[in-house]
N, C-alpha and C positions, 0 to 999 in steps of 0.2 A: 253432357258437355262435349263440345267438339274436340277431337284429338288432332292437334296440328301435325303429328307425324304422318298422317295420311295425305297431307297437302304436297303435291308435286308440281302442279301447273297453275297458271293464272285462273283457269276454270275451277280448279279445286278450291283455290282461295276464295273466289267469288261465291261458290256454293257454301263454304264454311261460314262466310260472313252473313250470308242470307239466313242461315240457320241461327246464328247468334242474334241477329236483329229480331227475328220472329220469336225467339225464346225470351228476349228482353221485354217485348210487349209494348214498348213506348213508341210514340210517333217519331218520324224523322226529325221534326222540329225539337221535340223534347230531348231526344238522345243527342242531337247535335249540340244543344245547349249544355247538357251534362258533360259532354266530351270536350267542349271548348273548340269545336271546329264549325265551319260553315255548313248550312243546310245542304247546299248544292254539292259540297265536297263529300259529305256523308252519303248523299244519294248516289253519287257516282261511284263511291267506294263499295257500297253494298250491292249495287246493280251491275258492277263490272265495267261501266263505261270509262272509268279512269282507274289507273293503278296507283294506289296510295304509296307515299313514301313511309318509311318506318315510323318516324315520330307521329304522323297522323294516325297510322294504324294502332300504335301503342295507346294513344289517347282514347280511341274508340274501344279498344279491348278493356281498358281500365274502367270506362263508363259502363261496360257490360258486365263488370265484376270479374274479369279475367286478370289476375294479378301475377300469376306465374307465367312470364312471357318469353322465357328463353327459347322454348320450343317454337313459339310463334315467330320469333325473330328469324330462326333458321328456316321455317316454312316460308316466310316472306322472301328470304334470299333465294330459295329454290324457285318460287313462283316468278320472281323478278327475272331470273335467268332462263325462264321457260323457253325452249326452242323446239321446233318440230322434229320428230324423229329421234329424240334423245331421252327416252324415259329413264328415270332413276327409280330403282326398286330396292328398298331397304330390307323388306321381309323376305329373306332368301334362306332356303333350307340349309345351305352350306355355310351360313354365318350365324351360328347359334347365339342367343342372348348371353351376354357375358356373365350374368348372375347364375347361369346354368353351367358355366365352364368353371368347375371347382376342382377338377383333377387334371393336372397337365399331362399325366400319362394316359388317361382315358381318351383325351382329345389329341394325342400324338403331337404335342407341342415341342418335343425333343429336349425337354429339360433332363439333365443327367440324373439317373437314379443314384441314391446315396448308398454307401456301404452299410452293412450291419455292424453295430458296435461289437467289438470282440472282447471288451473288458468285463462283460457280464453285468454291466450296469443297466438299469431300466428306469423308466419314469414311474411315478406313483401309480399310474394305472397299469403298469406292466406292458403297455403297448406303445411303441414309438410310431409317430406319424410317418408317412412315406418320405416327406422332405424334412431335413433337419431345421431347427430354429434358424431364423435368418438374422444375420448381422449386417445392417446397412453400412455401406462404405462411401467413399468420396463420390464415386460415379453414380450411386443411387440418389444422392441429393440433386445432382445435375439432371438426371433422368426424371426425377420427381417434378422438377420445375417444368419440363417439357410436357409431362402428363397433365399438370395443373393447367397449362395454357390450353391444352386440348379440351379439358373438362369445361373450361370457361367459354369455349365456342370457336376456337380457331384451329385450323388443320395444322398438324405438326408432324415432324419426323425426327426420330432419334436413332443413331447408328452406334451401337456398342462395338468397340474394336478391341480385341485382345486375343491371346492365344487360346488353345483348346483347354477346356475345363477350368477357365478362370472365373466363371460365374456370370457370363454375359446373358445366357438365356434365362437363368434363374432370376437375375435382376429384372428382366422384362416381365417375367411372371409376377414378381412381387409388386411391380409398378402398376399392375392392373387393379389392385384393391380399391383405390379411390374411385375408379370408374364404376365399379360394382355398386357403390354407395349412392350413385346419382338417382334422382327422382324418376318415377315412371315415364314422364314425358321426355326424358333424356336417357332412355335405356340403351346402353351400348351393346354392340355385337362384336364377335371375333371371327375374322376370316383368315384361314390358313390354307392357301391354295397349294395342293401337292399332286393331284391326280389328273391326267395320266403322267405328266411330268410337271415340275414346278412352273416353268415359264409358260407351258401350254395352259395349265390351270389358271394362271394369273391373267393371261390374255383373254381366256374364254369368258370370264365374268367380271373383269375389272370395270367395264363400263356400267355395270349394274350396281356397283357399290354405292351406297347412299350415306347419309349423315350418321354420326355416332357409330362408326365402325373402326375397330382396331384391325389393321392389316399386319399379320404376323409373318415376317420375312426372316425367319431364322436361317442362318447360312445364306445370306443374300446373294452370294456369288452364283448360286445355282439359278437365280432369277435374272441377274443383271449381266453376268459374264458369259451367258450362253451365246455361242458365236452366231446363231441364226435368229434367235428371238430376244436376246438380251436387251438390245437397244429399243425394241418395241415395248418391252415391259417398262424400261426406264422412262420412256416418253409417256406411257400411260399413267405411271405413278406421278410424274410431274404434273400432268393434267389434273389428276385426282386432287393433288394438294392445292392447286390454284383455282379449282372449281368451287366458287362460293356456294353454288346450289347444292353441293354435296358436303359442305363443311358442317360440323367438324369431323375429320377423320384423323386417326393416329397411326402412323407407320412406325413399327418397331422392327429394326433390322439388326443383325449381328454379322460380324465379319472377322476373320483372322487378319492380322496386319498385312500379310502377304497379299491378300485379295483387296484390301483397302488401297494399297499402293497400286495394284494393277488397275483398279477401276477409277482411281482419281488422278492418275498420271496422264497428261496429254501426250499422245503419240502421233505419228504420221504414217499411215492415215489415222484419223482420230476415231478409233473403233469403239470407244466407250464414252462418247460425248454426252449422251443423255444421262448415263449413270454418274458421270463426274458432276454434272450440274445438280443432279438429285442429291448426291452425298456430300459434296464439299460444304464445309462449315457446320456439318451435323455430327461430327465425330465426338463420341464420349469414350475416353480411353478407360479400359479395365486392366489394371495392373495385375501381375501374376502373384505378387506377395501381399499378405496382410501387413498393414503398418502397425506400429506400436499401439496407436489409438484403437485400431480394429481389434487387435489381440486383447486389449483390456476390455473392450465391449463384449467380446466373445466369452471372456472369463465369467461374465455375469449370467450366462445362459446355463440352464440345467441339462440340456440335451447331452447324453453321454457320448454321442458321435462327435460333437464339437470338442468335448474334453479329450477324447482320444486323438482327434486331429491336432489339437494344440500340443499334445505330448509327443506325437510321433511324426508329424509332417516335417519334411526337410525344407529349410530355407523359407519358413513361414508360408509355404504353398498350401494353404488350408483347403481351398476349393478343389484343388487337384486331388488331395487326399480323400476328401469326401466323395468325389466322383469315382473313387476306386482306382486311381491311377497306379498306386503301388501294387495293388493286386494284379492289374493288367500287366504291368511291367514284369512282375515275377512270373506270371504265366508265359509271357513272351520269352523271357530269358531262359526259362527252363523247358521250353517246348522241345519235343523230339524233332529230329531233322526234317521229317516230312511235313509236320505241322508248321515248323518255322519256315519251310519253303513256301507253303501256302500264304503265310503272313507276308513274306517278302514279295511275293508276286502281287498281293493286294497293295502293299505299300508302293511298289514301283508303278503299278498301273495308275494309282491315284496321283502320285506326284508328277507323272508324265502326261496327264491330261484326261484320263478316264473319269467318267462320272462316278457318283457315290455307289451306284448299284452295279456290282461286278458279277458277271455270269460265272456260274460254277464251272462251266466248260472251259472258260479262259483260265481259271485258277488251276484246274486239274491238268490241262494240257501243258501249262508253263512250268508247274512246280518241279517235275523231274529234272529240268535243266538247271535247277538251283542246287541239286544234290551232287556230291562227289560220286565216283563210280562205286566206291565202297558203301556209301550210304544207300545208294539206289539198289545195290545188290542185296542189302540187308532188309529192304522193305518186303512185306508180304503182299499177297494178291489183293488184300483188302486195305492196303495202305491209305487209300483215299477216305474210306469210311472212318478209320481210326483217327486220321488227321482232322477230319471234320468234327468228330466227336470232341476232340481236344479243344479246337479253336472256337467252337460254337457253344460250349458248355458254360452256363452262368456260374459265377463264383462270388460268394460273400454278398449276395443280393444284387449284383450288377450284371448286365448282359455280358456275353462272351466277347472274345477278340473279334470274331466275325459273327454277324447276326443275320439270320435269314430274313429276307424282305418279302412282305406280302405285296402282291402286284396291285391290289386295289381294284381288280376286275370285279364286276357285279356277280353275285352268287345266285344260284337257282334261277337263272334266266337263259333263254336262247340267245346265243351270240354269233355274230358273223366271224369267220376266221380272221385272224390278225394278218393284215397285209402291209403293215407299216415297216416291216424289215427290222424290227427291234430284236434285241438279243433274246434267244429262246432258252427255256429251262430255268432252273432255280437261280435266284440272285442273292448275293450276300453283300453286307455293308461292313466296312472296317471301322472299328472303334475310333472316334475322333482323335483321341490322344495319341494312339499309335499311328494314325494317319499323319499327325504333325511330327511325331518322332521319326517316321520314315522320311519326311521331307528334310529333316535336319541331318539325320545320321546316315542316310543312304544316298545323299546328294552327290557323293563322290563315286557312286557305283553306276556302271552301265549294265543294264540287264543282259543276260545271255541271249543267244540266237533263239532259243526255244520260247522266250518271252515274246519276241517280236512276231514269230510265226503264229503264236497263240492269239495275240491281239488282232492280227490281220484276219484270222479266221472267226473269232468269236466276239470281238468288242462291239458295242452298240454302234450303229452307223453314225450317230451324232458325235461319237468320240474319236472317230478315225482321223479326222483332220488334225485335231490337237495332238494326238499321238504321233502322227506323221511329222508334224512340226518339231516335236521333241526329238524324234529320231534324226531329222536333218540337222538340227542344231548341235547334235553330238557326233556328226560325221557319219552316221549310219545311212548313207545315201540310198542304198538299195532297199532297205526296209522302209525308209521314209516314202520313197516313190511308190512302193507297193501299197502302203496304207493310203496314200493320196489317190492312187488308182482305184482302190476299193471304194473310198469315199465318193469319188466322182461317179462311179457306177451307181451309187445310191442317190445321185442327184445333187451332191454338195458342190455348188458352183465355186465357192471360195477354195475348196480343195482342187478343183479343176484349174484355177489360176496358178496355184502352187505347182501342180503337176506339170503344166506347160513351162513355167519358168525354170524349174529345177532340171528337167530333162534337157532343156535347151542349153544349159551350162555344161552338160556332160556330152550330149550328142546333138550338136546344133542342126545337123541336117535331117534328123529323124522327125517326121511329121506325124508319126503314129500317136504320140501323146496328145498333140493338138487335135487330131481327129477324134480320139476318145473323148476329150473334153467337149468338143463341139457336139458330139452325138448324145452325151449323157447328162450334161449340166442342166439343172433345173432352170426354168425361165421365169419363175414367179417373183424373184427378187431383183428388181431393176438395178439396184446398186451393184450387186454381184455380177450381173450380166454386163454392165459397163466395164467393170474391172477385167472380166474375161476378154471382152472385145479389145480392150487396150493391150492386154498381154499378148493376144494373138497378133495384133498389129506390130508390137514391139519385136516379136521373134520372126516376123516375116511370114506368118502362116495365114496368108490372105485367102487362100482357098478354104481353109477351115473356118475362118471368120465368116466367109460367105455362107458356108454350110450352117453355121450357128444362126445367122440371120434368116436363112431359109426355113428354119423351124418356127419363125414368126414370133419373136419375143414381144413384139408390139401387142399381139393378141392375148398374151398370157401374163404380162407384167401386172403385179398387184398395184392398185391405185390408192392404197391407204396412206401413202406419203407423197403428196403432190410435188414437194421439192425434188425428190429423187426421180419422179416421173419426168420432171422438167429436164433433168440431166440426161436421162435416156433419150428424150425427144431430141435434144441437141446432138447427141451422139449419132442417132439415126439420120439426122439431117446432114451431118458432116459426111456420113457414108453414102449420101445421095440415094438412100433407100426410100424413094418418094412414096411408094405404096404403103410401107410400114409406118412412115412418118404420118401419113394421113390417117391410118387406122388408129394409131396411138393418140393422135391429136383429137380425133372424134370421141374415142373412148374416154379420154381424160376430161374433155370438156363436159361430157354428159354425166360422168360417174365418179370422178375423182372426189375423194373425201374432202369435206369442207370444215373439218374440226380444227384445222391449223391454219388460220388466216395468213400467217407469214409465209408458209409454204405455198398456199394458193397464190399469193402475190408472185412468187418465183415462177410458178407454172404459167400464170398469165403473161409474164414477160417472155417466156419461151414460146407461147402460142401467138404472141403479138407480131411475129415475123411471118412474112409470106412463105408458103401459101396457107397458113393456119389462122389468119386473122378472123375469119368467120367463126372459128371454134373459140377464139378468145372472147368474142361477143357472147357466145352461149355460156361460157364459164363465168363471165362477168355478171350476167343476169342471175345465174344461180347463186353466185357469191353475195350479190346485193340482197337477196331474199333469205338465204339460208346459212350463210357463213356463221360459224360459232362466234359468240360474243364474250366468251369467258376470259379472254386475254386482250384487254384494251390496247396494249402496246402492239400486239400482232395485228389487231384491227387497224391501227394507225398505218402500219406498213401496207396493208391491203388497200386502204384508202389512197395512199400515195401512188400505188401502182395504177389504180383505176383512173386517178387524175392524169397521170402521165400518158396513158393510152387513149385519153379523150373520152372515157366513159363517164361523163359528168353526171348524167341522170342516175346511173347505177351508184356512183360515188355518193351522190346526194341522198339516195334512199338508204344506202348502208349507213351513212353518217347519222341520219335521222333515227334509224332503228337502234343504232348503237348508243346514241346520245340518250335515248329514252330507256334503254334496258341494260346497258352494261353494268356490272357490279362496281360499286364504288369503294370496295374494301381493299383494293390494291393501289395505293396512292401513286407509286412510281409509274405504273402502266396508265393510270388515269391522267397523269401529267403528260405523258407522251401522246396520248390520244387527244387531249385538249390542245396541245401544241400543233398537232396535225390539222385539227379543225380550223385553227387560226390561219395556218399556212395555206390551206386550200380555200380560204374565204368563206367557210361555212359558219358564218357568225350566228345565224339563227339556231343551228344545231348546237353551237357552243353555248348559246344562251339556254337552250333546253337542258344541257348537261349541268350548267352552273345552277339552274333552278332546282336541281336535285341536291344541291348543297354538298358537294364532295368534301369540302373542308370540315363539315360536321359529321360525315359518315365514314370517312377514311379510317381504316384500322391503324393502330399505332404500333403493331408488332414489329414492323420493319422500319426502323428510324431512318435509314438511308433513303428509303422510298418516300417517307414523309418529308424528308429534306428536299427531294426533287419536286414534290408537289408544291411545297412552299415556294420554291424558286419560280415555278410556273405561275402560281397565283399572284405573286407579288409583282410580276412583270406587267400585269394588265391592270390598269386603273379601275376597271369595272369589277375586278375581283379582289380588291384590297380588303373588303370586309370578310370574304371567305378566308383569305390568308390570316387575318387576325383571329378568326375563330379557330383555325387549325393551330396557330401558334399558341393560343391559350390552352387548348386541349393538350398539346404536346408538353407544355410547361408543367401541367398538373398531373397528367396521367401517363406520360411516355415511360415505357419500361426501361430499366437501367441495366439490363443484363448484357448489353453490348457497349462497353465504355467508349470504344472508338467511334461508334455511330452517335453516341451522346455528344462526343466532342464535335463532330461535324455539324450536328443540329445546333449546338451552342453557337458555333461560328456563323451559321446561316441566320439565326435569330438576331445576333448582334448586327450583322450586315444589313438586315432589313429594318433596323431601328426598333425592334421589339425588345427593348432593353429590360423592361420589367419581367417579361416572360423568360428572357435569357437568365436574368438574375435568379428567378425562382427555380428554374431547372438546374442551374449551377449549385444552388444551395441543396437541392434534393440529391444531386449527384455526389457532392462532397460528403453528405451525411450518410448515404445509403449504398453507394457503389462499393462493393468489396473488390478484393484483388484476385477474384477467381480466374480472370482472363488477363494474365499479366501483360501480354503483348499489346492488347488494346488499351490497357490502362495508361500506358505511356503517353498516347495521344491525348487522352483526357487530362492527364496531369499538366501537359503543356497549356491546354485551354484554360483550365482552372487557375493556373499560375498567372496567366494574362489577366484573369478576372479577379485575382487577389484572394481566392478562397481555397487554394490548394492545401493549405495547412490543416484544413478541417476534414481532409479525406479520411474516411473510416479506415482504421488500421486493423481489419480483421480478415486477413487473407485466408483463402480456402481453395480446395481443389488444385493444389500445387503439384500436378502430375506432369506438367509440360516443362522440361528443363530449359528449353530454348526461351520460352516466354518468361520464366522466372528470371533468367539471366538478363533479358532485355529490361525487365521492370527494375531489377536491382540496379542496373547500370544507370537508368534514367533517374531513379530516386537518389542515387549517389551523386550524380552530376547536379541535381537540383538542391543538394544539401538537405534533403528531407530525411534526416537521420532517425527521427522518431518512427517513420514508416519503414525505414531499412531495418531498424531493430525489431519492429513488430513482425516484419516478414521473416527475418532470420529466426525469431522465437518460435515460429510455426514449423521449424525444422525441415526446410525443403530438402536437405541432404537425405533425410530418411523417407521422404514422400515422393520425390520425383520418380517418374518411370525411367527404366534403364534400357528401353527398347530402341532408343536412337542414340548410338554412341557419339555421333557428331554433336548433337545438342548437349549431351552430358559433358563432352569435352569443353564446350563453350562455357557451361556453368562452372565447371572446375576452375577454369582460367579466371573467370570473373570473381569467384569467391576468394581466390588467392590475391587478386588485384585490389580488392576492397578491404583486405585484412581480416576476412572471416575465416581464419585458419582452422578453427575447430570444425566448422561446417565443411571446409575443403577436405580435411583429413577424413571426416566421417563419410563423405561421399566417395572419396578415393577407396576407402575400405569396402564399401558396397560394390563399387565398380569391379574390384579385383575378385570379390566373392561371387558375383552374379552375372556380370555382363558377358555377352557372346560377341566376339569380334567377327561379325558376318559380313562386313563391308570394308574392304581394304582402305578406301578413301577415309572413312570415319576412324579406322584404326590409326591412321597417321595423325589425325587431329587429336585423338584420345591420348596417344603417346606424348605428343607435344604438350598437351594441357596438363598431364600428370607431371611432366618435367617443370613446366612453368609454375605449377602450384607447389613445387618442392616436395612432392609425394614420391621420394626416391625409393623407399621401401616397397610401396605399392607398385611402383613401376617395375622393379625387379621381379616381384611376384607375378605381375601381368605378363612379363616377358617369358617366364617359365611356363605359364599356362598356355600362352599363345604358341610357344614352340612345341608343346606336347599335344596340342589340340588338333585332331583331324578336321580338315575344312572342305567345304564344297566349292569349288572354284578357288580363286586366290584370296580366300576370305580370312586371312589371318597373317600375322607376322611372327616369325621365329625370333629367338633372342638375338641372333646375329643381325637380322634385318632391323630389329628395333635399335640396336647399337648404331647401325649405319644411319638410320633416320635421326637419332639424337645427336650424332657428331657432325652431321651435315646441316648447317644452318637451321637449328631447331626453332628459330623464330620466324623462318621464312613463311610467307603466306601460302596457304593451301589452295590449290586450284578449285574452281567452282564445282558443284556437284554434277554439272553437265559434262565435265571432263571424264575420260575413261579411266576409272580408278585402277583397273587391271593393267592398262598400258603404263600408267604412272608408276605402279609398283614394279613392273618389269624394268622400266627405265632406271629406277633407283637401284635395283639389284645388279643390273648390267654395269652401270657406272661404278658401283662399289666393288665390282669384281666378285660378287657372290654367285659364282657359276653353279655350284651345287644347288643352292636355293632356287636359282632361276630355272634350272633343269626340272626340279621337282614341281615348280609352279606351272611350267609349260605342260608337263605331263598331266596335270589336273584339269587343264582347260577343257578338253572335250567333254568330260563327265559333267562339267558345270554349264554345258550348253554354249561354250565359247569356241566352237570348232573353227569359226571364221578367223578368230585371233590366232589360233593354233596354226592355221595355214600360212600366216605371215612370218613364221619362224623358219629360218634355214631353207631347206629344200622341200618342206612339207607340201607346198602347193602342187608340185609336180609328183611327188611320191604318193600323195593321197588324192590323186585326181578323181578317182572313182569312190572316194570315201574310205571308211575304215570298217573293220569288223569289231564286234564287242570286246574281243580280247586285245585290241590295240593294234593289230597288224593291218597293213594296207590292204584294201579290198582289191581283188582281181578285177580286170575289166568286165563289165556286164552291160547288157542292153535291154531293150523293151521286151524282147521275147523271153528273157530269163525270168520275167515276173510271173509268167503263167504257171 
């Protein structure tokens, strides 16, 4: 029997079908009759003269006795997307079969080890398994749905977001079980790229990942937030997800909330654009506490570790207890001074930008600065060995506070010397929970001078830029510039930009930083080179900009991102560096990557100006023949560019190639591509595309994209039958997991006159859509109400972890008079189940519960707020205070005031009792400014106007440690007094210059 997993190209498919035909033994005529296809169709299919659509191939396979066809469908998709030079290899040694990955510790998947039970209890066999019995929670159900869609054949991504030791990685491990049970033709593999660094490993083999692969991205910030490679990893992962030839793949990622915010927040410049697009809409929240339902389920388990956790864990933090958090915290709190100093160095290094692997040399050099004179004098000569023994010793079955890291270098082989400039010597990793504790509880601390000199000498070159940024944000200007200088010496072009900018603010006439940047900055990243050229221009360092250009960035720039190459080409053209412009234009035309057609279109636009037009013609020809076809929308952009530049022959050839071969499983992109074909008058190619029946083959996973394709098909009289087919499929099989998208599709079906299909979809939605995603359900309720079926909406809410979404849904239901659904939603006890990690959203829900008369729920939520919530954002603290007052929760408000007044904060992240009183007595119902407003400035204004001078002084004193030195400078005479920055002890830095850095 032919194995479809070996099929990668059209030639592979042709060979496989020939083998099936000869094994069957019947003539073409007989087999065609049995399959119900034409004789010529079968002949062309078997002999490779025509490429079959999937329905035809499925009929032939059935006639040949092949009834298990899922693997063949994936093989057909891979062959359909076959493109020269892009081989896909699934059998990779670094991605073992999932059924062989049965121990997460053996395969280094970073699942936390569990404590040993201390109660003396054992199982019947006397031996406990490495992992405790698992209790599924709300996030597991959502994650299971994602895994099920992947098992069914579509590429998926799930991002579990929660604090340290909340069970994110264990949940991903448990979610793999259904994939291990898949039949042999759908045998899944697991890929966990980590060596030599995570982003390096990901980029090295990402293009080789094939179907049925789980991509394991634990602590995804190490892949996506890397300042040099993160965006390339994000772009590669996005391509992997949308490449039908490599589907299905499953991306499992975990993130702390801090990193989720960093990667999904749009900034200027937009440094995490690909990461944001990859992650947005994929978040699955993992709450810190077990709910009452979770605790009842846990009580049914016999595992003594679970029983111990239930008895001893504080605040229902079960997973944290099982991961040994209390043991770690006891070891930390009881550590001798020298050991605690090592821990604090590691905490500070991590929170200020160092990677997870910390050089021992850094820890050892910095630790003495954390000790008092008395403590240092009491240490012996072997203090470092004793401290390491303490922090690295495992306890109660879990690793120590600092764990030695194996480098992953090959053993028993001859190796070339390491010339990468990486940190030398032993490396250690800080326990995750203590890493997070450091970020919370040392955020108000600025490390001593010894820390900064140690990181300048020993930190990994890739960490120097981030550490320098942290120093600058805290006013440690001299240390920041030193770190940026070292990073620039190692070729970090982004650090070179910061070096030039920062020294210019202090010593405007000193050109030595600009000279250093121009001499040492790497030239392979065209985006960074552009930023450095712009910065040199802005500070008037024209001679140094010329020196940078003299190093010939045009000859060294990487060509893997045509869009950025286009930007560099424009910059060189503006600088009138005609020779370099010509060199880059020629290189780009001949060698620029063609796997992103939209970026190729931007490069064509840049080349289309004199004197580079001849190079544009070269690139246009290459694009017509070889441009990737896996993104029909981007192909449409490229076609438009070819049309505008008059490359009609190339546009026609690309259109024909794309019409015949693009995947039809992305309905939104197909709609855009079809619209472009009509716009350019390529009616023959549009006919070719429509003959492949996109309405019958479009996947229904993304209903918003389905809606766009319906729009496109219904606009053309010739495609009305295709629109009808797609409308019928959507009405019967459309997934209901996105209520907002269901609402949009219902509106579109009604508008196109497909009333029967709209009615059937509405009935399905009313009967089966749950209230899992409250925010989106509100839109669906409006649509169902217009259709008269809203009263049948299923009243079984679940996954009520988003307080903002629950509040919006309750408000909508209340306005509609849907009291039955309101009662059902409140019966699910949202007060006990919503996450408390967003004080602003919790405040909104508190106010809403009081407003609709759900006083018991409001009181219960207020009690949880006071017991658990951390006021780490002053803007949200203001909202929370007002919401507690509006809900009548005065007792809780007073308790919250006491906690806030006593709680040490990092920046202006809390309100004391006096400040709370001020807020409450000053227009408590006034609207709160949007989240884009500066919450720190708002709080300072409130305190200043209220005459709370002591509190204002204390707040200002905390600003530098919180990375708000720029705000600190705006107070009083600080800008003049701290012109050269400050020292870690808070004193103003003495004047210093470039030569002081040596």
